[in-house]
PDB file of N, CA, C and O in Angstrom:
ATOM      1  N   MET A   1     -35.542 -19.632   9.384  1.00  0.00           N
ATOM      2  CA  MET A   1     -35.731 -18.225   9.385  1.00  0.00           C
ATOM      3  C   MET A   1     -34.325 -17.252   9.642  1.00  0.00           C
ATOM      4  O   MET A   1     -33.829 -16.460   8.840  1.00  0.00           O
ATOM      5  N   GLN A   2     -33.899 -17.556  10.908  1.00  0.00           N
ATOM      6  CA  GLN A   2     -32.872 -16.885  11.415  1.00  0.00           C
ATOM      7  C   GLN A   2     -31.724 -16.993  10.416  1.00  0.00           C
ATOM      8  O   GLN A   2     -30.978 -16.072  10.083  1.00  0.00           O
ATOM      9  N   GLU A   3     -31.691 -18.251   9.990  1.00  0.00           N
ATOM     10  CA  GLU A   3     -30.462 -18.186   8.937  1.00  0.00           C
ATOM     11  C   GLU A   3     -30.463 -17.602   8.177  1.00  0.00           C
ATOM     12  O   GLU A   3     -29.467 -16.928   7.912  1.00  0.00           O
ATOM     13  N   ILE A   4     -32.225 -17.541   7.012  1.00  0.00           N
ATOM     14  CA  ILE A   4     -32.392 -16.489   6.421  1.00  0.00           C
ATOM     15  C   ILE A   4     -31.891 -14.602   6.365  1.00  0.00           C
ATOM     16  O   ILE A   4     -31.243 -13.818   5.672  1.00  0.00           O
ATOM     17  N   GLU A   5     -32.766 -14.650   7.679  1.00  0.00           N
ATOM     18  CA  GLU A   5     -32.405 -12.979   8.550  1.00  0.00           C
ATOM     19  C   GLU A   5     -30.826 -13.057   8.701  1.00  0.00           C
ATOM     20  O   GLU A   5     -30.543 -11.876   8.502  1.00  0.00           O
ATOM     21  N   ARG A   6     -29.762 -13.629   8.901  1.00  0.00           N
ATOM     22  CA  ARG A   6     -28.318 -13.621   9.294  1.00  0.00           C
ATOM     23  C   ARG A   6     -28.065 -13.609   7.756  1.00  0.00           C
ATOM     24  O   ARG A   6     -27.038 -12.987   7.483  1.00  0.00           O
ATOM     25  N   PHE A   7     -28.666 -14.083   6.759  1.00  0.00           N
ATOM     26  CA  PHE A   7     -27.984 -14.481   5.317  1.00  0.00           C
ATOM     27  C   PHE A   7     -28.142 -12.687   4.851  1.00  0.00           C
ATOM     28  O   PHE A   7     -27.162 -11.987   4.595  1.00  0.00           O
ATOM     29  N   PHE A   8     -29.626 -12.181   4.824  1.00  0.00           N
ATOM     30  CA  PHE A   8     -29.430 -10.982   3.854  1.00  0.00           C
ATOM     31  C   PHE A   8     -28.931 -10.112   5.259  1.00  0.00           C
ATOM     32  O   PHE A   8     -29.091  -8.961   4.852  1.00  0.00           O
ATOM     33  N   GLY A   9     -28.450  -9.990   6.595  1.00  0.00           N
ATOM     34  CA  GLY A   9     -28.024  -9.034   7.134  1.00  0.00           C
ATOM     35  C   GLY A   9     -26.622  -8.987   6.800  1.00  0.00           C
ATOM     36  O   GLY A   9     -26.110  -7.875   6.670  1.00  0.00           O
ATOM     37  N   ASN A  10     -25.841 -10.145   6.623  1.00  0.00           N
ATOM     38  CA  ASN A  10     -24.480  -9.828   6.220  1.00  0.00           C
ATOM     39  C   ASN A  10     -24.177  -9.499   4.573  1.00  0.00           C
ATOM     40  O   ASN A  10     -23.283  -8.845   4.035  1.00  0.00           O
ATOM     41  N   LEU A  11     -25.403 -10.297   3.994  1.00  0.00           N
ATOM     42  CA  LEU A  11     -25.218  -9.232   2.745  1.00  0.00           C
ATOM     43  C   LEU A  11     -24.997  -8.207   2.720  1.00  0.00           C
ATOM     44  O   LEU A  11     -24.022  -7.677   2.188  1.00  0.00           O
ATOM     45  N   PHE A  12     -26.257  -7.484   3.557  1.00  0.00           N
ATOM     46  CA  PHE A  12     -26.314  -6.162   3.416  1.00  0.00           C
ATOM     47  C   PHE A  12     -25.205  -5.072   3.953  1.00  0.00           C
ATOM     48  O   PHE A  12     -24.719  -4.007   3.572  1.00  0.00           O
ATOM     49  N   SER A  13     -25.097  -5.958   5.047  1.00  0.00           N
ATOM     50  CA  SER A  13     -23.814  -5.309   5.728  1.00  0.00           C
ATOM     51  C   SER A  13     -22.632  -5.021   4.944  1.00  0.00           C
ATOM     52  O   SER A  13     -22.056  -3.936   4.867  1.00  0.00           O
ATOM     53  N   GLY A  14     -22.284  -6.276   4.283  1.00  0.00           N
ATOM     54  CA  GLY A  14     -21.095  -6.427   3.453  1.00  0.00           C
ATOM     55  C   GLY A  14     -21.058  -5.554   2.191  1.00  0.00           C
ATOM     56  O   GLY A  14     -19.962  -5.250   1.720  1.00  0.00           O
ATOM     57  N   ILE A  15     -22.371  -5.069   1.529  1.00  0.00           N
ATOM     58  CA  ILE A  15     -22.360  -4.137   0.710  1.00  0.00           C
ATOM     59  C   ILE A  15     -22.490  -2.825   0.886  1.00  0.00           C
ATOM     60  O   ILE A  15     -22.285  -2.015  -0.018  1.00  0.00           O
ATOM     61  N   ILE A  16     -22.870  -2.488   2.162  1.00  0.00           N
ATOM     62  CA  ILE A  16     -23.013  -1.216   2.906  1.00  0.00           C
ATOM     63  C   ILE A  16     -21.500  -0.691   3.387  1.00  0.00           C
ATOM     64  O   ILE A  16     -21.190   0.484   3.580  1.00  0.00           O
ATOM     65  N   ASN A  17     -20.661  -1.833   3.529  1.00  0.00           N
ATOM     66  CA  ASN A  17     -19.195  -1.474   4.242  1.00  0.00           C
ATOM     67  C   ASN A  17     -18.280  -1.364   2.818  1.00  0.00           C
ATOM     68  O   ASN A  17     -17.261  -0.687   2.682  1.00  0.00           O
ATOM     69  N   ARG A  18     -19.042  -2.366   1.621  1.00  0.00           N
ATOM     70  CA  ARG A  18     -18.004  -1.836   0.567  1.00  0.00           C
ATOM     71  C   ARG A  18     -18.303  -0.635   0.002  1.00  0.00           C
ATOM     72  O   ARG A  18     -17.318  -0.134  -0.540  1.00  0.00           O
ATOM     73  N   PHE A  19     -19.561   0.185  -0.093  1.00  0.00           N
ATOM     74  CA  PHE A  19     -19.509   1.407  -0.582  1.00  0.00           C
ATOM     75  C   PHE A  19     -19.030   2.431   0.266  1.00  0.00           C
ATOM     76  O   PHE A  19     -18.565   3.470  -0.203  1.00  0.00           O
ATOM     77  N   LYS A  20     -19.126   2.168   1.755  1.00  0.00           N
ATOM     78  CA  LYS A  20     -18.285   3.032   2.537  1.00  0.00           C
ATOM     79  C   LYS A  20     -16.816   2.748   2.409  1.00  0.00           C
ATOM     80  O   LYS A  20     -16.356   3.858   2.142  1.00  0.00           O
ATOM     81  N   TYR A  21     -15.884   1.957   2.444  1.00  0.00           N
ATOM     82  CA  TYR A  21     -14.710   2.116   2.406  1.00  0.00           C
ATOM     83  C   TYR A  21     -14.084   2.102   0.942  1.00  0.00           C
ATOM     84  O   TYR A  21     -12.874   2.142   0.717  1.00  0.00           O
ATOM     85  N   SER A  22     -15.121   2.036  -0.049  1.00  0.00           N
ATOM     86  CA  SER A  22     -14.758   2.769  -1.501  1.00  0.00           C
ATOM     87  C   SER A  22     -14.762   4.415  -1.539  1.00  0.00           C
ATOM     88  O   SER A  22     -14.018   5.187  -2.144  1.00  0.00           O
ATOM     89  N   ALA A  23     -15.769   4.639  -0.753  1.00  0.00           N
ATOM     90  CA  ALA A  23     -15.891   6.290  -0.472  1.00  0.00           C
ATOM     91  C   ALA A  23     -14.779   6.741   0.224  1.00  0.00           C
ATOM     92  O   ALA A  23     -14.344   7.840  -0.118  1.00  0.00           O
ATOM     93  N   MET A  24     -14.083   6.006   1.338  1.00  0.00           N
ATOM     94  CA  MET A  24     -13.218   6.712   2.089  1.00  0.00           C
ATOM     95  C   MET A  24     -11.952   6.460   1.293  1.00  0.00           C
ATOM     96  O   MET A  24     -11.071   7.307   1.441  1.00  0.00           O
ATOM     97  N   ASP A  25     -11.682   5.363   0.406  1.00  0.00           N
ATOM     98  CA  ASP A  25     -10.480   5.098  -0.318  1.00  0.00           C
ATOM     99  C   ASP A  25     -10.483   6.569  -1.440  1.00  0.00           C
ATOM    100  O   ASP A  25      -9.528   7.333  -1.581  1.00  0.00           O
ATOM    101  N   ALA A  26     -11.633   6.660  -2.040  1.00  0.00           N
ATOM    102  CA  ALA A  26     -12.008   7.831  -3.207  1.00  0.00           C
ATOM    103  C   ALA A  26     -11.727   9.370  -2.362  1.00  0.00           C
ATOM    104  O   ALA A  26     -11.152  10.251  -3.000  1.00  0.00           O
ATOM    105  N   ALA A  27     -12.065   9.591  -1.213  1.00  0.00           N
ATOM    106  CA  ALA A  27     -11.273  10.665  -0.461  1.00  0.00           C
ATOM    107  C   ALA A  27     -10.253  10.729  -0.012  1.00  0.00           C
ATOM    108  O   ALA A  27      -9.604  11.775   0.006  1.00  0.00           O
ATOM    109  N   ASP A  28      -9.874   9.679   0.439  1.00  0.00           N
ATOM    110  CA  ASP A  28      -8.206   9.520   0.672  1.00  0.00           C
ATOM    111  C   ASP A  28      -7.396   9.661  -0.406  1.00  0.00           C
ATOM    112  O   ASP A  28      -6.213   9.731  -0.071  1.00  0.00           O
ATOM    113  N   ARG A  29      -7.617   9.739  -1.759  1.00  0.00           N
ATOM    114  CA  ARG A  29      -6.807   9.726  -3.047  1.00  0.00           C
ATOM    115  C   ARG A  29      -7.166  11.402  -3.460  1.00  0.00           C
ATOM    116  O   ARG A  29      -6.376  12.286  -3.789  1.00  0.00           O
ATOM    117  N   LYS A  30      -8.347  11.446  -3.338  1.00  0.00           N
ATOM    118  CA  LYS A  30      -8.436  12.844  -3.024  1.00  0.00           C
ATOM    119  C   LYS A  30      -7.499  13.704  -2.616  1.00  0.00           C
ATOM    120  O   LYS A  30      -6.820  14.404  -3.368  1.00  0.00           O
ATOM    121  N   MET A  31      -7.430  13.669  -1.244  1.00  0.00           N
ATOM    122  CA  MET A  31      -6.860  14.464  -0.382  1.00  0.00           C
ATOM    123  C   MET A  31      -5.195  14.108  -0.768  1.00  0.00           C
ATOM    124  O   MET A  31      -4.483  15.110  -0.840  1.00  0.00           O
ATOM    125  N   ARG A  32      -4.651  13.038  -0.970  1.00  0.00           N
ATOM    126  CA  ARG A  32      -3.394  12.765  -1.257  1.00  0.00           C
ATOM    127  C   ARG A  32      -3.578  13.729  -2.467  1.00  0.00           C
ATOM    128  O   ARG A  32      -3.186  14.871  -2.223  1.00  0.00           O
ATOM    129  N   GLU A  33      -4.049  13.548  -3.631  1.00  0.00           N
ATOM    130  CA  GLU A  33      -3.970  14.552  -5.043  1.00  0.00           C
ATOM    131  C   GLU A  33      -3.543  16.129  -4.879  1.00  0.00           C
ATOM    132  O   GLU A  33      -2.745  16.859  -5.466  1.00  0.00           O
ATOM    133  N   THR A  34      -4.539  16.311  -3.707  1.00  0.00           N
ATOM    134  CA  THR A  34      -4.450  17.804  -3.756  1.00  0.00           C
ATOM    135  C   THR A  34      -3.174  17.801  -2.772  1.00  0.00           C
ATOM    136  O   THR A  34      -2.378  18.689  -3.076  1.00  0.00           O
ATOM    137  N   ILE A  35      -2.820  17.093  -1.769  1.00  0.00           N
ATOM    138  CA  ILE A  35      -1.858  17.516  -1.331  1.00  0.00           C
ATOM    139  C   ILE A  35      -0.652  17.697  -2.342  1.00  0.00           C
ATOM    140  O   ILE A  35      -0.229  18.813  -2.644  1.00  0.00           O
ATOM    141  N   ASP A  36      -0.016  16.260  -2.950  1.00  0.00           N
ATOM    142  CA  ASP A  36       0.692  16.459  -4.234  1.00  0.00           C
ATOM    143  C   ASP A  36       0.353  17.932  -5.065  1.00  0.00           C
ATOM    144  O   ASP A  36       1.364  18.620  -5.209  1.00  0.00           O
ATOM    145  N   ASP A  37      -0.665  18.406  -5.523  1.00  0.00           N
ATOM    146  CA  ASP A  37      -0.494  19.283  -6.558  1.00  0.00           C
ATOM    147  C   ASP A  37      -0.007  20.547  -5.235  1.00  0.00           C
ATOM    148  O   ASP A  37       1.087  21.103  -5.343  1.00  0.00           O
ATOM    149  N   GLN A  38      -0.644  20.775  -4.428  1.00  0.00           N
ATOM    150  CA  GLN A  38       0.160  21.904  -3.412  1.00  0.00           C
ATOM    151  C   GLN A  38       1.266  21.763  -3.505  1.00  0.00           C
ATOM    152  O   GLN A  38       1.821  22.720  -4.044  1.00  0.00           O
ATOM    153  N   ILE A  39       2.131  20.674  -3.108  1.00  0.00           N
ATOM    154  CA  ILE A  39       3.748  20.482  -2.929  1.00  0.00           C
ATOM    155  C   ILE A  39       4.213  20.674  -4.472  1.00  0.00           C
ATOM    156  O   ILE A  39       5.379  21.069  -4.473  1.00  0.00           O
ATOM    157  N   GLU A  40       3.846  20.571  -5.414  1.00  0.00           N
ATOM    158  CA  GLU A  40       4.092  20.622  -6.872  1.00  0.00           C
ATOM    159  C   GLU A  40       3.845  22.307  -7.167  1.00  0.00           C
ATOM    160  O   GLU A  40       4.623  22.859  -7.945  1.00  0.00           O
ATOM    161  N   GLN A  41       3.146  22.812  -6.758  1.00  0.00           N
ATOM    162  CA  GLN A  41       3.041  24.225  -7.122  1.00  0.00           C
ATOM    163  C   GLN A  41       3.905  25.149  -6.016  1.00  0.00           C
ATOM    164  O   GLN A  41       4.397  26.189  -6.452  1.00  0.00           O
ATOM    165  N   ARG A  42       4.081  24.853  -4.783  1.00  0.00           N
ATOM    166  CA  ARG A  42       5.421  25.226  -3.906  1.00  0.00           C
ATOM    167  C   ARG A  42       6.801  25.001  -4.841  1.00  0.00           C
ATOM    168  O   ARG A  42       7.449  26.007  -5.129  1.00  0.00           O
ATOM    169  N   ARG A  43       7.185  23.884  -5.243  1.00  0.00           N
ATOM    170  CA  ARG A  43       8.079  23.688  -5.800  1.00  0.00           C
ATOM    171  C   ARG A  43       8.403  24.455  -7.065  1.00  0.00           C
ATOM    172  O   ARG A  43       9.525  24.694  -7.511  1.00  0.00           O
ATOM    173  N   GLN A  44       6.906  24.892  -7.700  1.00  0.00           N
ATOM    174  CA  GLN A  44       7.377  25.650  -9.196  1.00  0.00           C
ATOM    175  C   GLN A  44       7.766  27.030  -8.764  1.00  0.00           C
ATOM    176  O   GLN A  44       8.596  27.657  -9.422  1.00  0.00           O
ATOM    177  N   LYS A  45       7.177  27.566  -7.629  1.00  0.00           N
ATOM    178  CA  LYS A  45       7.267  28.950  -7.222  1.00  0.00           C
ATOM    179  C   LYS A  45       8.606  29.310  -7.054  1.00  0.00           C
ATOM    180  O   LYS A  45       9.239  28.505  -6.372  1.00  0.00           O
ATOM    181  N   PRO A  46       9.181  30.195  -7.433  1.00  0.00           N
ATOM    182  CA  PRO A  46      10.368  30.561  -6.953  1.00  0.00           C
ATOM    183  C   PRO A  46      10.570  31.396  -5.622  1.00  0.00           C
ATOM    184  O   PRO A  46       9.983  32.472  -5.512  1.00  0.00           O
ATOM    185  N   LYS A  47      11.431  30.901  -4.559  1.00  0.00           N
ATOM    186  CA  LYS A  47      11.528  31.476  -3.273  1.00  0.00           C
ATOM    187  C   LYS A  47      11.972  33.018  -3.523  1.00  0.00           C
ATOM    188  O   LYS A  47      12.739  33.294  -4.445  1.00  0.00           O
ATOM    189  N   PRO A  48      11.352  34.184  -2.493  1.00  0.00           N
ATOM    190  CA  PRO A  48      11.940  35.411  -2.809  1.00  0.00           C
ATOM    191  C   PRO A  48      13.187  35.395  -2.590  1.00  0.00           C
ATOM    192  O   PRO A  48      13.743  36.051  -3.471  1.00  0.00           O
ATOM    193  N   GLN A  49      13.936  34.961  -1.832  1.00  0.00           N
ATOM    194  CA  GLN A  49      15.066  34.920  -1.589  1.00  0.00           C
ATOM    195  C   GLN A  49      16.128  34.558  -2.924  1.00  0.00           C
ATOM    196  O   GLN A  49      17.270  35.006  -3.027  1.00  0.00           O
ATOM    197  N   ASP A  50      15.336  33.475  -4.077  1.00  0.00           N
ATOM    198  CA  ASP A  50      15.930  33.271  -4.857  1.00  0.00           C
ATOM    199  C   ASP A  50      15.984  34.370  -6.130  1.00  0.00           C
ATOM    200  O   ASP A  50      16.821  34.418  -7.031  1.00  0.00           O
ATOM    201  N   ARG A  51      15.206  34.947  -5.983  1.00  0.00           N
ATOM    202  CA  ARG A  51      14.647  36.246  -6.877  1.00  0.00           C
ATOM    203  C   ARG A  51      16.003  37.112  -6.634  1.00  0.00           C
ATOM    204  O   ARG A  51      16.833  37.399  -7.497  1.00  0.00           O
ATOM    205  N   GLU A  52      16.031  37.445  -5.317  1.00  0.00           N
ATOM    206  CA  GLU A  52      17.269  38.405  -5.122  1.00  0.00           C
ATOM    207  C   GLU A  52      18.486  37.816  -5.403  1.00  0.00           C
ATOM    208  O   GLU A  52      19.119  38.622  -6.086  1.00  0.00           O
ATOM    209  N   ASP A  53      19.214  36.679  -5.192  1.00  0.00           N
ATOM    210  CA  ASP A  53      20.312  35.887  -5.568  1.00  0.00           C
ATOM    211  C   ASP A  53      20.584  36.333  -7.242  1.00  0.00           C
ATOM    212  O   ASP A  53      21.661  36.588  -7.779  1.00  0.00           O
ATOM    213  N   GLN A  54      19.188  36.326  -7.849  1.00  0.00           N
ATOM    214  CA  GLN A  54      19.397  36.165  -9.512  1.00  0.00           C
ATOM    215  C   GLN A  54      19.718  37.854  -9.940  1.00  0.00           C
ATOM    216  O   GLN A  54      20.432  38.129 -10.904  1.00  0.00           O
ATOM    217  N   GLU A  55      19.139  38.805  -9.155  1.00  0.00           N
ATOM    218  CA  GLU A  55      19.520  40.088  -9.548  1.00  0.00           C
ATOM    219  C   GLU A  55      21.299  40.330  -9.612  1.00  0.00           C
ATOM    220  O   GLU A  55      21.763  41.420  -9.946  1.00  0.00           O
TER     221      GLU A  55
END
């Protein structure tokens, strides 16, 4: 009986951990994409000093 309980306990905890780590990975990926997008937007914006130099 204890072996069955241990088996199902390990099974369910493995499934829960997989979902938890998948969610964490997805959140991490989204955060990195957002940061990359912000960096790219800042690179595309001309700096105020650049505008003055061009005039």
